[in-house]
C-alpha positions as CSV (number, residue, x, y, z in Angstrom):
1,M,-30.6,-129.7,22.7
2,A,-28.9,-130.9,25.8
3,I,-26.7,-128.4,27.7
4,S,-23.2,-129.0,27.8
5,S,-21.5,-130.0,30.9
6,A,-19.2,-126.9,31.1
7,L,-22.2,-124.6,30.5
8,L,-24.0,-126.2,33.1
9,T,-21.4,-125.9,35.3
10,Q,-20.6,-122.0,34.4
11,M,-24.4,-121.4,35.5
12,L,-24.1,-123.4,38.6
13,A,-21.0,-121.4,39.6
14,V,-23.0,-117.9,38.9
15,S,-26.0,-119.0,40.6
16,A,-24.0,-119.8,43.7
17,L,-21.8,-116.6,43.6
18,T,-25.2,-114.6,43.3
19,Q,-26.3,-116.3,46.2
20,L,-23.3,-115.2,47.9
21,N,-23.5,-111.4,47.0
22,K,-27.1,-111.7,48.1
23,R,-26.7,-112.5,51.5
24,A,-23.5,-111.8,52.8
25,V,-23.0,-108.7,54.8
26,F,-19.5,-108.7,56.0
27,A,-18.1,-109.9,53.0
28,R,-19.7,-107.0,51.1
29,S,-18.9,-104.4,53.5
30,G,-15.1,-104.7,53.6
31,V,-12.2,-103.8,51.1
32,V,-11.9,-106.7,49.1
33,G,-8.7,-107.4,47.2
34,Y,-8.9,-109.7,44.1
35,E,-6.1,-110.7,41.9
36,R,-5.5,-113.0,38.9
37,G,-3.3,-116.2,39.1
38,N,-3.5,-119.1,41.2
39,F,-2.6,-119.0,45.0
40,R,-2.5,-121.6,47.4
41,F,-3.9,-122.4,50.9
42,E,-1.8,-120.4,53.7
43,E,-0.1,-118.1,50.9
44,R,0.0,-114.7,52.4
45,V,-1.1,-111.4,50.4
46,K,0.6,-108.2,51.0
47,V,-1.5,-105.3,51.7
48,R,-0.9,-101.6,52.7
49,R,-2.6,-98.4,53.7
50,P,-1.6,-94.8,54.1
51,R,-0.8,-93.9,57.9
52,R,-2.4,-90.8,59.3
53,R,-0.4,-88.1,59.4
54,R,-0.1,-84.5,61.3
55,A,1.2,-81.4,59.9
56,Q,3.7,-79.2,61.7
57,N,3.5,-75.7,63.0
58,L,6.2,-74.0,61.1
59,N,8.0,-70.5,62.1
60,P,10.2,-69.7,59.3
61,R,12.2,-67.8,61.5
62,L,13.2,-70.0,63.8
63,G,14.1,-73.3,61.6
64,A,12.9,-75.1,58.7
65,A,10.3,-77.8,58.2
66,T,11.2,-81.3,58.5
67,F,10.2,-83.5,55.3
68,S,9.6,-87.1,55.5
69,E,8.6,-89.7,52.6
70,G,4.8,-91.1,52.6
71,E,4.5,-93.7,55.5
72,F,2.2,-96.8,55.2
73,F,0.8,-99.4,57.3
74,S,1.8,-102.9,55.9
75,G,0.8,-106.3,56.5
76,D,-0.1,-109.4,54.8
77,I,-3.1,-111.3,54.8
78,S,-3.2,-115.1,55.5
79,L,-5.2,-117.1,52.8
80,D,-6.2,-119.3,55.6
81,R,-9.6,-120.1,54.7
82,L,-10.4,-122.5,52.0
83,W,-14.4,-123.3,52.0
84,V,-15.5,-126.4,50.1
85,D,-18.6,-128.2,49.7
86,G,-19.5,-130.9,47.2
87,Y,-22.0,-133.6,46.6
88,P,-21.8,-136.7,44.2
89,V,-24.0,-136.4,40.8
90,F,-25.5,-139.7,39.9
91,G,-25.9,-140.7,36.2
92,S,-29.2,-142.6,37.1
93,D,-30.8,-139.7,38.7
94,P,-34.0,-138.6,37.0
95,T,-33.8,-135.6,34.8
96,G,-35.8,-132.7,36.1
97,S,-36.1,-128.9,35.1
98,L,-32.8,-127.5,34.3
99,Q,-33.7,-124.2,35.7
100,L,-34.9,-125.6,39.4
101,Y,-31.7,-127.9,39.4
102,I,-29.3,-124.9,38.7
103,Q,-31.7,-122.4,41.1
104,E,-31.5,-125.0,44.1
105,T,-28.0,-126.5,43.5
106,G,-26.3,-123.3,43.2
107,S,-28.2,-121.9,46.3
108,Q,-27.3,-124.8,48.4
109,L,-23.6,-124.1,47.4
110,G,-23.6,-120.3,48.1
111,D,-25.4,-120.6,51.4
112,S,-22.9,-123.7,52.4
113,I,-20.0,-121.3,51.9
114,L,-21.5,-118.1,53.1
115,S,-22.5,-119.0,56.8
116,P,-18.8,-120.4,57.9
117,N,-17.7,-117.2,55.8
118,E,-19.5,-114.6,57.6
119,D,-18.6,-116.1,60.8
120,Y,-15.0,-115.8,60.1
121,L,-15.3,-112.3,59.4
122,Y,-17.0,-111.5,62.5
123,E,-14.5,-113.1,64.4
124,K,-11.8,-110.6,63.4
125,F,-13.7,-108.2,65.6
126,R,-13.8,-110.7,68.3
127,T,-10.5,-112.2,68.7
128,Y,-7.9,-110.3,70.6
129,N,-4.5,-112.4,71.3
130,A,-2.2,-112.1,74.3
131,T,0.8,-109.4,74.2
132,T,3.6,-109.0,76.5
133,G,5.7,-105.4,77.0
134,V,4.9,-102.2,74.8
135,Q,2.1,-102.8,72.3
136,A,1.2,-100.7,69.3
137,I,-2.3,-101.2,68.5
138,G,-3.7,-101.1,64.8
139,A,-4.5,-104.2,63.3
140,H,-6.6,-105.1,66.2
141,A,-10.1,-105.6,67.3
142,P,-12.3,-102.9,68.8
143,V,-11.4,-101.6,72.1
144,R,-14.0,-99.0,72.2
145,F,-17.6,-99.6,72.9
146,T,-20.9,-98.3,73.5
147,T,-23.6,-99.8,75.4
148,A,-27.3,-99.9,75.3
149,L,-28.5,-99.5,79.3
150,D,-31.8,-99.5,80.8
151,E,-33.0,-97.7,83.7
152,N,-31.6,-100.2,86.2
153,G,-28.2,-100.0,84.5
154,D,-29.0,-103.5,82.5
155,I,-28.1,-104.2,79.3
156,A,-30.8,-103.0,77.2
157,D,-32.2,-103.6,73.8
158,F,-30.3,-102.5,70.8
159,N,-31.4,-98.9,70.1
160,A,-30.6,-95.7,68.2
161,E,-28.1,-94.4,71.0
162,G,-25.8,-97.0,70.7
163,L,-25.7,-96.3,67.2
164,R,-25.5,-92.6,67.3
165,Y,-22.6,-92.9,70.2
166,A,-20.6,-95.4,67.8
167,S,-20.9,-92.7,65.1
168,T,-19.6,-90.2,67.8
169,V,-16.8,-92.6,68.6
170,L,-15.5,-92.6,64.8
171,D,-15.9,-89.0,64.2
172,G,-13.5,-88.5,67.0
173,F,-10.7,-90.1,64.9
174,E,-11.7,-88.3,61.9
175,V,-12.9,-91.4,60.4
176,P,-14.6,-90.6,56.9
177,P,-18.3,-90.3,57.2
178,E,-19.2,-92.1,53.9
179,S,-19.1,-96.2,53.6
180,R,-19.8,-96.9,57.4
181,F,-21.5,-100.2,58.6
182,A,-23.1,-101.4,61.4
183,L,-23.7,-105.3,61.8
184,I,-26.1,-106.3,64.2
185,S,-27.5,-109.9,65.4
186,T,-30.9,-110.6,64.4
187,V,-32.3,-109.8,68.2
188,A,-30.4,-106.7,67.9
189,K,-32.3,-106.0,64.5
190,G,-35.7,-106.8,65.9
191,A,-35.6,-104.6,68.9
192,F,-33.8,-101.8,66.5
193,L,-36.8,-102.0,64.2
194,G,-39.4,-101.4,66.7
195,D,-37.1,-98.4,67.9
196,S,-36.9,-96.7,64.4
197,V,-40.2,-97.4,63.4
198,L,-41.6,-94.8,65.7
199,V,-39.7,-92.3,63.9
200,D,-39.8,-93.8,60.2
201,G,-43.9,-94.2,60.7
202,F,-44.2,-90.4,60.9
203,A,-42.5,-89.7,57.6
204,A,-43.6,-93.1,55.9
205,S,-45.9,-91.2,53.5
206,L,-43.0,-89.0,52.4
207,N,-40.3,-91.4,52.3
208,L,-40.4,-94.4,50.4
209,N,-37.7,-96.4,52.4
210,A,-39.4,-95.6,55.6
211,G,-42.7,-97.1,54.3
212,R,-40.7,-100.1,52.8
213,L,-39.1,-100.8,56.4
214,I,-42.5,-100.7,58.3
215,Q,-43.8,-103.3,55.6
216,T,-40.7,-105.7,55.1
217,G,-38.6,-104.9,58.1
218,M,-34.9,-105.7,57.5
219,P,-34.3,-108.9,56.0
220,N,-30.9,-110.3,56.9
221,G,-28.3,-109.4,54.0
222,E,-30.3,-106.1,53.5
223,F,-28.4,-103.0,54.3
224,V,-30.3,-100.1,55.8
225,P,-29.2,-96.4,55.7
226,R,-29.6,-95.6,59.6
227,Y,-27.7,-92.8,61.3
228,G,-24.7,-92.6,58.8
229,F,-24.6,-96.0,58.8
230,G,-25.5,-99.0,56.6
231,V,-27.2,-101.1,58.9
232,A,-27.8,-105.1,58.2
233,G,-28.7,-108.1,60.3
234,S,-26.2,-111.2,60.5
235,T,-27.0,-114.3,62.3
236,S,-22.9,-114.5,62.6
237,V,-23.0,-111.4,65.2
238,T,-23.1,-113.3,68.6
239,G,-23.0,-112.1,72.3
240,Q,-20.8,-113.5,75.4
241,D,-21.2,-115.8,78.1
242,A,-21.2,-114.8,81.7
243,Q,-18.0,-116.5,83.4
244,L,-17.3,-116.6,87.1
245,M,-14.8,-114.0,88.1
246,L,-13.0,-115.6,91.2
247,A,-12.0,-119.1,91.6
248,D,-14.2,-119.3,94.6
249,G,-17.5,-119.0,92.5
250,S,-17.9,-115.5,92.9
251,A,-19.3,-113.8,90.0
252,S,-17.9,-110.6,90.6
253,A,-14.8,-108.9,92.1
254,A,-14.4,-105.5,94.0
255,L,-11.9,-103.1,92.3
256,T,-9.0,-101.7,94.6
257,G,-6.8,-99.6,92.2
258,A,-6.4,-98.0,88.9
259,V,-3.3,-96.9,87.2
260,A,-2.6,-95.7,83.5
261,D,-1.0,-98.5,81.3
262,T,1.0,-96.6,78.9
263,D,2.3,-99.7,77.1
264,F,-0.6,-99.7,74.7
265,T,-0.5,-96.8,71.9
266,Y,-2.1,-96.5,68.6
267,A,0.2,-97.5,65.9
268,D,-0.3,-94.6,63.8
269,L,-0.2,-91.6,66.0
270,P,3.1,-89.5,67.0
271,A,4.4,-90.1,70.5
272,G,2.7,-88.0,73.1
273,L,-0.6,-88.0,71.6
274,D,-0.9,-92.2,70.9
275,S,-2.4,-93.5,74.2
276,I,-5.2,-95.4,73.8
277,G,-6.3,-95.0,77.5
278,A,-5.5,-98.1,78.9
279,T,-5.9,-98.7,82.6
280,R,-4.3,-101.1,85.3
281,L,-7.3,-102.5,87.4
282,T,-6.4,-104.0,90.4
283,L,-9.0,-106.7,92.0
284,D,-9.4,-108.0,95.5
285,A,-9.5,-111.7,94.9
286,A,-10.0,-112.0,98.8
287,A,-7.6,-115.2,99.4
288,T,-8.7,-116.9,96.1
289,T,-7.6,-116.5,92.8
290,L,-8.9,-115.3,89.4
291,G,-11.6,-117.6,87.6
292,P,-9.9,-120.4,85.9
293,N,-12.0,-119.3,82.5
294,I,-11.3,-115.3,82.7
295,A,-9.5,-114.6,79.5
296,I,-7.9,-111.8,77.6
297,G,-10.5,-111.1,74.9
298,Q,-13.4,-111.1,77.0
299,I,-15.6,-107.9,77.5
300,M,-15.4,-106.9,81.7
301,R,-18.0,-104.9,83.1
302,L,-17.3,-102.4,86.1
303,A,-20.5,-101.3,88.0
304,D,-21.3,-100.0,91.5
305,A,-24.4,-101.3,93.7
306,A,-26.9,-98.6,92.3
307,V,-26.5,-97.2,88.7
308,A,-24.6,-94.3,88.8
309,H,-21.5,-96.2,87.4
310,R,-21.4,-98.8,84.2
311,Y,-18.4,-98.8,82.3
312,F,-17.4,-101.8,80.0
313,G,-13.9,-102.9,78.0
314,L,-12.0,-105.5,76.4
315,I,-9.7,-107.6,78.6
316,L,-6.3,-106.9,76.9
317,R,-4.0,-108.0,79.4
318,I,-4.0,-110.3,82.7
319,D,-1.0,-110.0,85.6
320,Q,-1.5,-112.7,88.0
321,T,1.9,-111.8,89.6
322,T,0.3,-111.6,92.9
323,P,-2.5,-114.2,92.7
324,T,-4.7,-112.7,95.3
325,A,-4.5,-109.6,93.5
326,P,-4.7,-110.0,90.0
327,V,-4.2,-106.9,87.4
328,I,-6.5,-106.6,84.2
329,T,-5.8,-104.2,81.8
330,M,-8.1,-102.8,79.4
331,V,-9.8,-99.3,77.9
332,V,-12.5,-98.6,80.1
333,C,-15.4,-97.3,78.5
334,D,-18.8,-95.7,79.5
335,S,-21.9,-96.1,77.9
336,R,-21.5,-93.6,75.2
337,G,-17.8,-94.7,74.1
338,N,-15.9,-92.1,76.0
339,V,-12.7,-93.4,77.9
340,V,-12.9,-93.2,81.6
341,D,-9.1,-92.7,82.5
342,A,-7.2,-94.0,85.4
343,A,-7.6,-91.1,87.3
344,K,-11.2,-90.3,87.0
345,L,-11.7,-94.3,87.9
346,T,-9.6,-93.4,91.4
347,E,-11.9,-90.7,92.1
348,I,-14.7,-93.0,91.7
349,I,-13.3,-95.8,93.6
350,A,-12.4,-93.6,96.7
351,A,-16.1,-92.4,96.5
352,T,-18.2,-95.5,95.8
353,A,-17.5,-99.5,95.7
354,L,-17.2,-100.7,92.0
355,T,-17.2,-104.5,91.1
356,A,-15.6,-105.9,88.2
357,S,-17.3,-109.0,86.6
358,V,-17.7,-110.8,82.8
359,P,-21.3,-110.5,82.4
360,S,-23.8,-112.2,79.8
361,I,-24.0,-109.9,76.7
362,G,-26.9,-111.2,74.0
363,S,-25.4,-109.2,71.2
364,V,-21.7,-108.1,70.2
365,N,-22.7,-105.6,67.6
366,V,-20.0,-104.0,65.5
367,A,-19.9,-100.6,63.8
368,Y,-16.9,-99.6,61.7
369,H,-15.5,-97.9,58.5
370,Q,-15.4,-100.1,55.1
371,E,-11.5,-99.8,55.3
372,A,-11.2,-101.4,58.7
373,L,-11.9,-104.5,57.1
374,L,-9.4,-106.2,54.6
375,I,-10.5,-109.1,52.6
376,A,-8.7,-111.1,50.3
377,N,-10.3,-113.7,47.6
378,R,-8.0,-116.0,45.5
379,F,-8.2,-118.8,43.1
380,I,-6.7,-121.8,43.6
381,E,-5.1,-123.8,40.9
382,E,-7.8,-125.6,38.3
383,P,-7.2,-129.3,37.7
384,S,-4.8,-129.9,34.9
385,P,-6.1,-130.8,31.5
386,G,-5.2,-134.6,31.8
387,S,-7.0,-134.8,35.4
388,G,-10.1,-135.7,33.7
389,A,-11.7,-133.0,35.8
390,T,-13.2,-129.6,34.4
391,A,-13.5,-126.4,36.1
392,T,-15.0,-123.1,36.1
393,S,-14.2,-119.8,38.2
394,V,-16.0,-116.8,38.4
395,V,-15.3,-113.7,40.3
396,D,-17.9,-110.7,40.8
397,P,-16.4,-107.5,39.4
398,Q,-18.2,-105.4,41.7
399,T,-17.8,-107.1,45.2
400,N,-14.8,-109.1,44.0
401,M,-16.0,-112.5,45.5
402,T,-15.0,-115.6,44.1
403,I,-16.4,-119.4,43.7
404,Q,-14.7,-122.0,41.7
405,L,-17.0,-125.3,40.5
406,F,-15.1,-128.5,39.9
407,N,-16.3,-131.8,38.4
408,G,-14.6,-135.0,38.1
409,A,-13.5,-138.4,39.4
410,Y,-16.1,-140.4,37.7
411,D,-16.9,-143.9,39.5
412,L,-17.8,-146.8,36.9
413,K,-19.1,-148.8,40.0
414,T,-21.8,-146.0,40.9
415,V,-22.0,-144.1,37.8
416,S,-21.4,-141.1,39.5
417,E,-19.1,-138.3,39.7
418,S,-18.2,-135.4,42.4
419,R,-19.2,-131.5,42.0
420,A,-17.5,-129.2,44.6
421,G,-17.4,-125.6,45.0
422,Y,-14.2,-124.0,46.5
423,M,-13.6,-120.4,47.8
424,L,-10.2,-119.4,49.0
425,T,-10.0,-116.4,51.6
426,G,-8.4,-114.3,54.1
427,A,-9.1,-111.3,56.2
428,M,-7.6,-109.0,58.7
429,L,-8.7,-105.7,60.4
430,S,-6.3,-102.8,59.5
431,D,-7.4,-100.1,62.0
432,T,-9.0,-100.4,65.6
433,R,-9.8,-96.8,65.7
434,K,-12.2,-97.5,62.7
435,T,-14.2,-99.9,64.7
436,V,-16.6,-99.6,67.7
437,A,-18.2,-102.4,69.3
438,I,-22.0,-101.7,70.4
439,L,-23.4,-103.7,73.1
440,S,-27.1,-104.8,73.8
441,K,-29.4,-107.5,74.5
């Protein structure tokens, strides 16, 4: 008996969704929200999470405690991505294996949506928009970095140290130890596999997972528990290209001063405890100006001529009021992710020369708690009954990922119709303190 068109569409949609769930890593490591109903492209979905509170020290003899209502971070996610991929279905095509057709076509649809969606989610960790004045940092990209360095002070292969230090940074903000993820580039994954096998190989006979890691490696899309993180490789994780620091072609510029920048605070912390540790760094442009490609959101390095000092940070603000002495604001971090404040940098500058540059970085890997990445998946409205098109909409009850498959528009001249898969989604970061970037080759 011939299979019905509706059942075929249902099976294709399920196959595509299965492929998404199998290979997606960012989409499976965030807090994913799904609501029934139909939504439109660029509609906004309300989200909220509890703010962190701090208990008071009460002395009943001197005064009463101050009570306040529960506080929440409120925001909204724009459903700003409507992924679609479609193809014609010709009535003259030869009939083949139905099982093979569903497997191949469903996988193609899933893969076509998977790659741009994973790129989109990763970019949330790499995008920082320009700001002015006082800025409370909350739903923003990571401002803390750990770095893998070799004996020459250069960025090295991804290793266990970067991951352990990232865990320490999250611990410092009392981020819950469970549901932590580290998504790394395929290059970093290969390096880390070699680094971790030295440990895992010793216990392979006792630990089935360790032995399996040695045998099969770390396939993309599969999480491997390491140092409190679910670690997975992703082709979406990329790096940074080097930029000329000055307009005259110089790759670096001398650092001449450092002062604390109090404009940047953490959104959730009380006054006096909310500084993110940002520093205004004054550079010597030496009768020229800052390079035209230096921009907010890039990662800058501070280094001495030897190997004693290597610091990295995200460019948060650029002030070129004095073109020959531009000022760049960033949170300066050592290789372990510790903040190096303006006072310490002033001491270092007095003792040794530091230069600033925007270097080439092979992999900007990201580690975070699941609550840091908020994802909203919704259905668009299905074709109306009189349109001549059919539709199937499916959602995974565990991951809340969705996919819709529409068929219709039969063309008498080519005896064909169109079949297309859709996914409406949006995402945002909820708390920069629950994120860390790990730099490596």
